[in-house]
C-alpha positions as CSV (number, residue, x, y, z in Angstrom):
1,M,-20.3,-30.0,4.4
2,P,-21.8,-26.7,4.0
3,A,-22.2,-26.1,7.5
4,F,-18.2,-25.8,7.6
5,H,-17.7,-23.5,4.5
6,S,-17.4,-20.4,6.0
7,I,-14.8,-21.4,8.8
8,L,-12.5,-23.9,6.3
9,V,-10.5,-21.2,4.4
10,P,-9.2,-19.8,7.8
11,A,-8.6,-22.9,9.3
12,L,-7.2,-24.3,6.7
13,L,-4.8,-20.8,6.2
14,L,-3.9,-21.0,10.3
15,L,-3.2,-24.9,10.0
16,S,-0.6,-23.9,7.0
17,A,0.9,-20.8,8.9
18,V,1.7,-23.6,12.0
19,K,3.5,-25.7,9.9
20,F,5.4,-23.3,7.9
21,T,6.6,-22.1,11.4
22,L,7.6,-25.3,12.8
23,V,9.5,-26.3,9.6
24,V,11.4,-23.2,9.3
25,M,12.6,-23.1,13.0
26,F,12.8,-27.0,13.6
27,Y,14.0,-28.3,10.4
28,M,16.5,-25.0,9.2
29,H,17.6,-24.8,12.5
30,L,16.6,-21.3,12.8
31,K,15.6,-21.7,16.8
32,M,19.0,-22.9,17.5
33,D,20.8,-20.1,15.4
34,S,21.4,-16.8,15.8
35,R,18.6,-14.0,15.7
36,F,20.1,-12.5,12.7
37,F,19.5,-15.5,10.5
38,T,16.1,-15.6,11.8
39,F,15.8,-11.8,10.5
40,L,17.4,-12.4,7.4
41,F,14.8,-15.2,6.5
42,G,11.9,-13.4,8.1
43,G,12.2,-10.0,6.9
44,P,11.9,-10.7,3.1
45,L,9.1,-13.2,3.8
46,L,7.2,-10.4,5.5
47,L,8.0,-7.8,3.1
48,G,6.7,-10.3,0.3
49,L,3.4,-11.5,2.0
50,G,3.1,-7.8,2.5
51,M,3.2,-7.0,-1.2
52,T,1.3,-10.0,-2.3
53,M,-1.9,-8.8,0.0
54,G,-1.5,-5.2,-0.9
55,L,-1.6,-6.3,-4.5
56,M,-4.6,-8.8,-4.1
57,F,-6.6,-6.3,-2.1
58,L,-5.4,-3.4,-5.2
59,F,-7.0,-5.6,-7.9
60,G,-10.0,-6.7,-6.0
61,A,-9.4,-10.5,-4.8
62,F,-10.9,-9.8,-1.8
63,A,-13.8,-8.1,-3.1
64,L,-17.3,-9.6,-1.7
65,R,-19.2,-11.6,-4.4
66,R,-22.8,-12.0,-3.9
């Protein structure tokens, strides 16, 4: 539907992030483990996400196209 085109991608990204968080917390048992293991998993994940976003901005993946 064309009316939902502008919010479709952000909504899907949000749902994907929520699903990822729930899977990591419950199925990988990080919710009940030590905070050290959460940091050991989350630190490199955030570093990789930051590098990916930086490269996408650097090479114009988010350039406005008309």
